[in-house]
C-alpha positions, 0 to 999 in steps of 0.5 A: 120530094115534090115540094123540094123539086118545086122549091128548087125550080122556083129558085132557079126560075124553071117551070114545073108541071102542077100535076106531076112535078116534072120540069116543063123546059121548052114546053112551059107555054104548052097546053098539056104537060109532055110527061103526064098530059095534064092541063097547064096554064098559059104561063109558067108555074114559076114566078117571073118576078123572082130574083133572077139576078140572084139565081143566075149568079148564085145558084145552079141546079144539078141532079145527083147521078147516084140518087137522082135527087136535085142538088142546089149549089149556092156557090157564086158563079164568080167563085166557081170561075175563080176555082177553075182559074186557080188551077192554072198559074196566075199572073207573076205577082199573084203566082209568086205570092201563092207559092211564097204563102205555101212555103210560109204556111208549111213552116207555120206553127203558131200565131207568134211565128214570124211567118204569121206576120208575113202571111198577114202582110201579103194578105194586106198587100193583096187587099190593097191592090185587088180587094177580096176578089184578089185575096180569094183567087190567091187563096184558091191558088194556094189550095190548088198548089196543096198549101194549107188554105184553111190556115191561110183563111184563118190568118187573113181573118179581118183583113178587108172583107175577109172573114174566117 
């Protein structure tokens, strides 16, 4: 467990006490750990040359309130923000596309249906106008509206950068 804590802390650029493994927080440059009193070095345990741009935009460390274990979330920050944004109505075009997709997906039975071609056409249009990010936002909105987002993800496979 201590090894896991250290690994997770390094991934997000946090310093841990070398003795007890507790996070040092603002005490990273102190002489003694506030938890165990152990001597710590004059610089943080974690490497300052770690890929901070990666960790700041891709990971978030939380503690599971039930078990107390650390949870490392590797979902990109932009995707987390889009998930929150998709809970509200999007701009008129994107919202109309999301609602239309929900109806098409509800009627979709197979890849040979005319709805499938329409779903692909909408995906290609979104890709041309806003790329992967716009497609992702509309897909998240379809999910928020209760649509079959898994079927949508499959139907959009290989449109632009979209991979199911």
